[in-house]
LUMLOVO-891136 format. One record per residue (C-alpha): residue in one letter; x, y, z. Coordinates in steps of 0.2 Angstrom, whole numbers, padded with zeros to 4 digits, always signed. Layout:
residues N
AXYZ;...
//
This chain:
residues 679
M+0077+0022+0008;T+0068+0027-0009;A+0052+0023-0006;L+0039+0013+0006;P+0035-0005+0004;D+0017-0008-0004;Q+0015-0028+0003;R+0000-0032+0012;P-0007-0046+0020;T-0019-0057+0011;G-0036-0063+0017;A-0047-0057+0029;T-0036-0044+0036;R-0033-0036+0023;A-0052-0034+0020;E-0054-0026+0037;A-0060-0009+0039;A-0052+0003+0051;T-0069+0006+0057;P-0079-0004+0070;K-0086-0013+0052;R-0078-0023+0041;L-0074-0021+0023;P-0078-0035+0009;P-0065-0043+0002;G-0057-0034-0012;R-0060-0017-0005;Q-0042-0016+0000;R-0031-0002-0006;G-0027-0006-0025;G-0041-0019-0027;P-0052-0019-0041;P-0060-0002-0041;W-0078-0011-0045;M-0081-0022-0030;G-0084-0018-0012;A-0098-0004-0017;G-0108-0008-0002;M-0099-0004+0012;P-0108-0003+0028;A-0109+0014+0038;E-0101+0019+0053;K-0110+0017+0071;S-0119+0033+0077;I-0108+0043+0087;S-0109+0049+0104;F-0112+0069+0100;G-0108+0077+0119;P-0092+0066+0122;S-0086+0073+0104;A-0091+0089+0106;R-0080+0090+0121;R-0067+0083+0116;L-0067+0097+0101;L-0069+0110+0112;R-0055+0106+0123;R-0043+0108+0108;L-0046+0127+0109;R-0039+0128+0127;P-0020+0132+0121;H-0029+0150+0116;R-0038+0155+0132;L-0033+0170+0133;H-0040+0175+0116;L-0055+0167+0122;V-0056+0177+0136;A-0054+0191+0124;I-0068+0185+0113;V-0079+0182+0127;A-0076+0201+0135;L-0079+0208+0117;A-0094+0198+0116;L-0102+0204+0132;V-0098+0221+0129;G-0105+0221+0113;V-0120+0210+0118;A-0125+0225+0133;L-0122+0240+0120;S-0133+0230+0107;A-0148+0224+0121;Y-0148+0242+0127;G-0150+0249+0108;P-0168+0244+0105;K-0171+0254+0123;V-0162+0270+0116;L-0174+0268+0099;G-0189+0267+0111;H-0184+0283+0120;A-0185+0291+0102;T-0202+0284+0099;D-0208+0293+0116;L-0200+0309+0111;I-0210+0310+0092;F-0226+0303+0100;R-0225+0315+0115;G-0222+0330+0103;V-0236+0323+0091;L-0248+0324+0105;G-0241+0341+0114;R-0244+0348+0096;Q-0263+0343+0098;L-0266+0349+0116;P-0271+0367+0119;A-0255+0378+0121;G-0254+0387+0140;A-0261+0373+0149;T-0252+0362+0161;A-0252+0342+0158;E-0261+0338+0173;Q-0276+0351+0165;A-0276+0341+0150;V-0277+0326+0160;A-0290+0328+0169;A-0300+0337+0154;A-0298+0320+0146;R-0305+0312+0160;A-0319+0324+0161;A-0324+0318+0143;G-0324+0300+0149;N-0307+0296+0139;D-0299+0287+0153;N-0287+0277+0141;F-0282+0292+0133;A-0279+0303+0150;N-0269+0287+0158;M-0258+0289+0143;L-0256+0307+0145;A-0251+0305+0161;R-0236+0291+0157;M-0229+0301+0142;D-0227+0317+0151;V-0233+0328+0137;V-0232+0348+0135;P-0247+0354+0128;G-0244+0365+0115;V-0226+0360+0112;G-0221+0351+0098;I-0206+0339+0093;D-0190+0342+0104;F-0179+0338+0088;A-0163+0344+0099;A-0167+0331+0109;L-0173+0319+0097;G-0156+0324+0087;R-0145+0317+0103;V-0154+0302+0107;L-0151+0295+0088;L-0134+0301+0089;F-0131+0291+0103;A-0139+0277+0095;L-0129+0277+0081;A-0112+0279+0091;L-0121+0265+0102;Y-0122+0251+0086;L-0105+0258+0078;A-0096+0253+0094;V-0105+0236+0094;S-0100+0234+0074;V-0082+0238+0079;L-0082+0226+0094;M-0091+0211+0086;W-0077+0214+0071;W-0063+0213+0084;Q-0071+0197+0091;G-0074+0187+0075;W-0056+0193+0068;L-0047+0185+0084;L-0061+0170+0084;T-0054+0166+0067;G-0037+0166+0072;V-0041+0153+0086;V-0051+0144+0076;Q-0037+0143+0061;R-0024+0139+0072;T-0034+0125+0082;V-0036+0117+0064;L-0019+0120+0060;R-0014+0111+0074;L-0027+0096+0071;R-0022+0095+0053;A-0003+0093+0062;D-0009+0082+0073;V-0018+0071+0060;E-0001+0072+0051;D+0012+0069+0065;K-0001+0053+0069;L-0002+0045+0053;N+0018+0045+0054;R+0015+0035+0070;L+0005+0023+0065;P+0011+0004+0058;L+0011-0002+0042;P-0005-0012+0044;Y-0015+0002+0048;F-0014+0006+0029;D-0016-0009+0023;R-0034-0010+0031;Q-0038+0008+0027;P-0045+0013+0009;R-0034+0028+0003;G-0049+0037-0003;E-0058+0035+0013;L-0042+0041+0022;L-0039+0056+0013;S-0057+0060+0015;R-0054+0059+0034;V-0040+0071+0032;T-0045+0083+0020;N-0064+0084+0020;D-0069+0081+0037;I-0056+0093+0043;D-0061+0107+0030;N-0078+0102+0037;I-0072+0105+0057;S-0066+0122+0051;Q-0080+0127+0044;T-0092+0120+0059;L-0080+0130+0072;Q-0080+0147+0062;Q-0098+0147+0058;T-0107+0141+0075;L-0094+0148+0091;S-0096+0164+0087;Q-0114+0164+0082;L-0118+0152+0099;L-0107+0161+0111;T-0115+0179+0105;S-0133+0169+0103;L-0133+0164+0120;L-0126+0181+0129;T-0140+0190+0119;V-0154+0177+0124;V-0147+0183+0142;G-0146+0200+0139;V-0162+0203+0130;L-0170+0194+0143;A-0164+0204+0156;M-0172+0218+0147;M-0187+0213+0143;F-0190+0209+0163;W-0184+0227+0164;I-0197+0234+0155;S-0212+0224+0157;P-0210+0207+0169;L-0229+0203+0160;L-0223+0204+0143;A-0206+0193+0147;L-0218+0177+0154;V-0226+0178+0138;A-0211+0179+0127;L-0204+0165+0138;V-0215+0152+0132;A-0209+0150+0117;V-0192+0143+0124;P-0198+0125+0130;L-0208+0125+0113;S-0192+0127+0105;V-0179+0116+0115;V-0192+0101+0110;V-0195+0105+0095;T-0177+0107+0089;G-0172+0092+0099;A-0183+0081+0091;I-0179+0087+0074;A-0160+0085+0077;K-0162+0069+0086;R-0169+0060+0067;S-0156+0071+0059;Q-0139+0067+0068;Q-0138+0047+0062;R-0140+0054+0044;F-0126+0064+0046;I-0116+0052+0051;D-0120+0041+0034;Q-0118+0058+0024;W-0100+0060+0028;T-0095+0039+0028;H-0103+0039+0013;T-0093+0055+0007;G-0077+0045+0011;Q-0083+0027+0001;L-0086+0038-0012;N-0069+0047-0013;G-0062+0029-0011;Q-0070+0022-0024;I-0066+0037-0036;E-0047+0036-0030;E-0047+0019-0037;A-0056+0020-0052;F-0043+0034-0057;T-0029+0025-0051;G-0032+0011-0060;H-0040+0019-0076;E-0030+0011-0088;L-0034-0005-0082;V-0052+0000-0080;K-0053+0002-0098;V-0041-0013-0103;F-0053-0025-0096;G-0069-0017-0100;R-0075-0014-0084;Q-0081+0004-0086;R-0099-0001-0084;E-0098-0011-0066;V-0086+0004-0061;E-0101+0017-0067;A-0113+0006-0058;A-0103+0006-0041;F-0100+0023-0042;T-0121+0027-0047;A-0126+0015-0032;K-0114+0024-0020;N-0117+0042-0025;E-0137+0038-0026;E-0131+0032-0007;L-0123+0047-0004;F-0138+0058-0011;R-0151+0049-0001;A-0141+0054+0016;S-0138+0070+0012;F-0156+0075+0007;G-0162+0066+0024;A-0150+0075+0034;Q-0152+0092+0025;F-0171+0093+0024;I-0175+0085+0042;S-0162+0097+0050;G-0171+0111+0037;I-0186+0108+0045;I-0180+0117+0062;M-0180+0136+0054;P-0197+0134+0047;A-0203+0128+0065;M-0195+0140+0075;N-0201+0156+0063;F-0216+0148+0066;I-0215+0149+0084;G-0207+0166+0083;N-0222+0173+0076;L-0234+0167+0088;S-0224+0174+0102;Y-0223+0189+0092;V-0242+0191+0089;A-0246+0187+0107;I-0232+0202+0113;V-0242+0213+0100;V-0258+0210+0106;V-0254+0214+0124;G-0243+0226+0125;G-0255+0234+0113;L-0268+0232+0129;R-0256+0238+0140;V-0254+0256+0129;A-0270+0259+0129;S-0273+0257+0146;G-0258+0268+0151;T-0248+0255+0160;M-0234+0257+0146;S-0228+0269+0134;L-0227+0266+0115;G-0209+0268+0116;D-0208+0253+0127;V-0220+0242+0117;Q-0209+0247+0102;A-0192+0242+0113;F-0201+0226+0119;I-0206+0220+0101;Q-0188+0223+0095;Y-0182+0212+0111;S-0193+0199+0106;R-0186+0199+0090;Q-0168+0198+0097;F-0174+0185+0108;T-0182+0173+0097;Q-0168+0175+0083;P-0154+0169+0092;L-0164+0154+0096;T-0167+0151+0078;Q-0152+0155+0072;V-0145+0141+0086;A-0159+0129+0081;S-0152+0132+0061;M-0136+0128+0064;A-0140+0111+0073;N-0137+0103+0055;L-0119+0111+0053;L-0116+0107+0071;Q-0120+0089+0070;S-0110+0088+0053;G-0096+0095+0061;I-0096+0082+0077;A-0098+0069+0064;S-0083+0074+0056;A-0073+0075+0071;E-0078+0059+0077;R-0071+0052+0061;V-0054+0063+0063;F-0054+0057+0081;A-0055+0039+0075;V-0039+0042+0066;L-0029+0050+0081;D-0035+0037+0092;A-0030+0022+0080;E-0016+0012+0089;E+0003+0016+0084;Q+0018+0006+0082;S+0026+0004+0096;P+0040+0017+0101;D+0056+0017+0100;P+0066+0011+0115;A+0070+0026+0127;V+0090+0023+0126;P+0091+0016+0110;A+0105+0006+0105;R+0120+0010+0091;V+0128-0001+0078;A+0147+0000+0082;D+0152-0007+0066;P+0143-0005+0053;H+0144-0019+0041;G+0128-0024+0034;R+0126-0042+0043;V+0109-0048+0044;E+0103-0064+0057;F+0084-0070+0056;D+0084-0080+0072;R+0070-0094+0073;V+0058-0078+0066;S+0041-0083+0067;F+0027-0071+0058;R+0008-0071+0055;Y-0003-0058+0048;E-0019-0067+0055;P-0017-0075+0072;D-0026-0091+0063;K-0014-0093+0049;P+0006-0094+0051;L+0013-0087+0036;I+0034-0086+0044;T+0036-0100+0055;D+0055-0103+0064;L+0065-0094+0049;S+0082-0094+0054;L+0098-0088+0041;V+0111-0077+0039;A+0116-0064+0028;E+0134-0059+0028;P+0142-0042+0026;G+0144-0039+0005;H+0135-0055+0001;T+0118-0055-0010;V+0105-0066-0004;A+0091-0069-0017;I+0071-0071-0012;V+0064-0084-0025;G+0046-0093-0023;P+0029-0093-0029;T+0018-0077-0027;G+0013-0077-0008;A+0028-0088+0001;G+0033-0072+0009;K+0047-0065+0000;T+0041-0047+0004;T+0036-0050+0020;L+0053-0057+0025;V+0063-0039+0020;N+0047-0029+0027;L+0053-0038+0045;V+0069-0033+0040;M+0064-0014+0039;R+0052-0016+0055;F+0037-0013+0044;Y+0029-0026+0053;E+0033-0032+0072;L+0037-0051+0076;D+0026-0065+0083;A+0043-0073+0090;G+0061-0074+0088;R+0071-0058+0084;I+0082-0052+0068;T+0100-0043+0072;L+0109-0031+0062;D+0127-0032+0064;G+0123-0041+0079;V+0111-0029+0087;D+0093-0033+0089;I+0082-0020+0080;T+0070-0019+0091;T+0084-0010+0101;L+0087+0003+0088;R+0076+0018+0084;R+0067+0016+0068;D+0075+0030+0059;D+0092+0023+0062;L+0087+0006+0056;R+0080+0013+0040;G+0092+0025+0038;R+0105+0011+0034;I+0094+0004+0022;G+0091+0007+0002;M+0077-0001-0005;V+0071+0000-0023;L+0053-0008-0027;Q+0046-0015-0042;D+0032-0001-0040;T+0042+0015-0042;W+0036+0032-0032;L+0041+0048-0038;F+0036+0062-0031;G+0032+0078-0039;G+0049+0089-0044;T+0062+0089-0053;I+0073+0073-0058;R+0087+0081-0048;E+0077+0082-0034;N+0070+0063-0034;I+0088+0057-0034;A+0093+0069-0022;Y+0077+0061-0009;G+0091+0046-0007;R+0103+0060+0003;P+0096+0079+0005;G+0112+0089+0005;A+0120+0078-0008;S+0130+0089-0021;E+0128+0092-0038;E+0143+0081-0042;E+0137+0067-0031;I+0119+0066-0039;V+0128+0066-0056;A+0139+0054-0052;A+0123+0043-0045;A+0114+0046-0062;Q+0129+0040-0071;A+0134+0024-0063;T+0115+0018-0065;F+0111+0024-0084;V+0100+0039-0080;D+0112+0050-0087;R+0110+0044-0104;F+0092+0051-0106;V+0093+0066-0094;R+0103+0072-0107;S+0092+0071-0119;L+0079+0081-0110;P+0077+0099-0115;D+0078+0104-0096;G+0090+0091-0092;Y+0090+0085-0073;D+0077+0101-0070;T+0065+0092-0079;V+0049+0091-0069;I+0041+0076-0065;D+0022+0076-0061;S+0016+0066-0045;E+0012+0052-0056;G+0029+0054-0066;S+0018+0051-0082;N+0032+0062-0093;V+0044+0049-0090;S+0043+0030-0096;A+0040+0015-0083;G+0057+0011-0086;E+0067+0028-0084;K+0057+0030-0067;Q+0064+0012-0062;L+0084+0020-0066;I+0077+0037-0058;T+0074+0025-0040;I+0089+0017-0043;A+0100+0030-0044;R+0091+0037-0029;A+0097+0020-0019;F+0112+0020-0024;L+0116+0041-0019;A+0110+0034-0003;E+0124+0024-0001;P+0116+0011+0012;S+0124-0002+0022;L+0110-0015+0016;L+0102-0015-0001;I+0086-0023-0004;L+0080-0023-0022;D+0061-0029-0024;E+0060-0036-0044;A+0070-0018-0047;T+0073-0022-0066;S+0056-0029-0071;S+0050-0012-0079;V+0067-0011-0091;D+0070-0017-0108;T+0082-0031-0110;R+0097-0021-0115;T+0096-0009-0100;E+0094-0023-0088;V+0111-0031-0094;L+0117-0012-0089;L+0109-0012-0072;Q+0115-0030-0068;R+0133-0021-0070;A+0128-0005-0059;M+0118-0017-0045;A+0135-0027-0045;A+0143-0010-0040;L+0131-0006-0030;R+0129-0020-0021;S+0150-0021-0018;D+0153-0021+0000;R+0136-0021+0006;T+0122-0033+0010;S+0110-0035-0003;F+0094-0045-0002;V+0085-0046-0019;I+0069-0052-0022;A+0066-0060-0039;H+0056-0070-0051;R+0066-0069-0066;L+0079-0081-0060;S+0091-0076-0072;T+0094-0061-0065;I+0099-0068-0048;R+0113-0083-0055;D+0127-0074-0046;A+0118-0072-0029;H+0131-0078-0016;L+0114-0087-0007;I+0099-0091-0014;L+0083-0095-0005;M+0069-0103-0009;M+0053-0101+0000;E+0037-0110-0002;N+0024-0107+0012;G+0034-0095+0023;R+0047-0106+0024;I+0063-0110+0017;V+0063-0125+0009;E+0079-0125+0000;Q+0095-0112+0000;G+0113-0113-0008;T+0121-0106-0023;H+0111-0107-0041;E+0122-0122-0046;Q+0121-0131-0030;L+0101-0130-0030;L+0099-0133-0049;A+0111-0150-0045;A+0099-0154-0031;R+0082-0154-0042;G+0073-0148-0028;A+0061-0136-0026;Y+0070-0122-0034;Y+0074-0134-0049;R+0057-0136-0055;L+0053-0117-0054;Y+0070-0115-0062;Q+0064-0126-0076;A+0046-0118-0078;Q+0053-0103-0082;F+0060-0110-0098;T+0046-0122-0102;Q+0031-0120-0113;P+0013-0125-0107;D+0007-0143-0111;P-0004-0140-0125;V-0010-0159-0123;A-0013-0154-0105;V-0026-0140-0110;G-0034-0152-0123;E-0026-0144-0139;P-0015-0155-0152;G+0002-0151-0153;P+0020-0159-0148;R+0025-0159-0130;P+0037-0148-0122;V+0055-0149-0122;A+0063-0141-0108;V+0079-0128-0111;Q+0095-0130-0100;G+0100-0114-0094;
//
């Protein structure tokens, strides 16, 4: 095959969004870019189930996660012990300073007794607790050993945290890699109607922006959440070890922090949903506007496009501002609560040092612990906005993963034993919408080697007919057979591998002309590619290019003309050598002289294979073996060109309309009556 068709349902079905809400008419793929600016936001997500589902995707990396947790446990334990070591260093310094001020030769007990005798009980209690040696200053050797131990401790913590971060980065990126692969696989399993209902910009936003946001969220929150929770537990244990009273003072901040964080997060959650919804909708508008940039300019609709963009951009601004501002309040609120706790600890700790029930080093260590205790809570609270944003993106990605897939291929597929290309429609019925029949009780036979032309007014169901042959849509009733085999019993890739298609809307990918032609049959030799190009008159203009077949075509094919692009797609189908050929107005973009040449190439291409040709210019299908005249999804006439003209029915009227000028009298203008020209 050369490309996928872009036929889509009309009316409400086409306007239907892939979310629980519906898009307004005109907002479908390829619709006018200035329509549908006010798409509704998605409903609020369920945070807990979505977060658990996202975390379940980490299960394949259990061993790495265990190692990460183990490294975090050891690192947090060493980090929690660090302030206690530094507190001991503070005690050594303070002990030396006090000892230097006491008379040498006296014992510690004598110094304490002298202080009590002088009525200084607090100072006496402090001396008794600190084990001061009168007359002896700071023990720098002991102090040096303690500081070296603290340095080694923190160095080990840094190495462990670096190792943990390295492992976690690998886990997160492999998880996101698998998520992208799952989304890509899912997109390949989704039926064509899903893409008919989904604006391309919105879908692109889900598989790019939202997945990138999930990656950022996992990378920044998993490590901090784990470390923060373990730090809270470790620091709390050290705080109770040093002073249960001060630990209880510090714990007062916890319920207050939880209440404040929960209240703020609840208000910001829906705004994050709106933010990413509006981001996807804005991407859809931008994608449509630039895809149809020329038409926007031609019809002078720049102001409408700019107005739609401004309106949606303003909605995105309001949603983003509200989400970031409200969630940003968490950090100042947590800092305020932490400062209140810090003040209470300093006051109570100072009183206990003065009373001799705690050493100065223990108070210093506790103050550090109080900071380490409130900092993780503040970090967790500050991550609430990032976490909610990531879960909102995860919900949008999961909506794609949960979309209804096309029916699976049969477990034991049938095979076409003797392929000739005979296609039969047996009482086929199909509709895009349950209440609007399109094709009803249709039966026809396309014999091998015959060309079947399908004509009729726009919306008659011509392209839908060939889409049903390709199984892009499933039948409501009846069946279609290929060489006597029901196509529903074939694997889709087997069925479509026997079909070549050339569309009116050409599709080329970024690559060389050689690669675009070879897309029809991977592994084709250079001689086969050139032969296909010569047969379809591609070789004529390729030889005139500086790089020949190595000329690189950009993704939009803007460096070749529309006719040349069409020729390349025809060469692609020619190289594929299909048994069934579908041509959907395939020569509409070429000039008259080239069309004549292409008709000859098409004749060679259609020989010995069944061909379905959708045409609006009836002069191009005069030699068809069978012409089907369709109206409202029904075949109203069939026969050869001469037979249908002789019948003077619907085909005759359509044929005459192509050679008859409009009646100027009918539109209120003076002029002679038209004269029909017989073809």
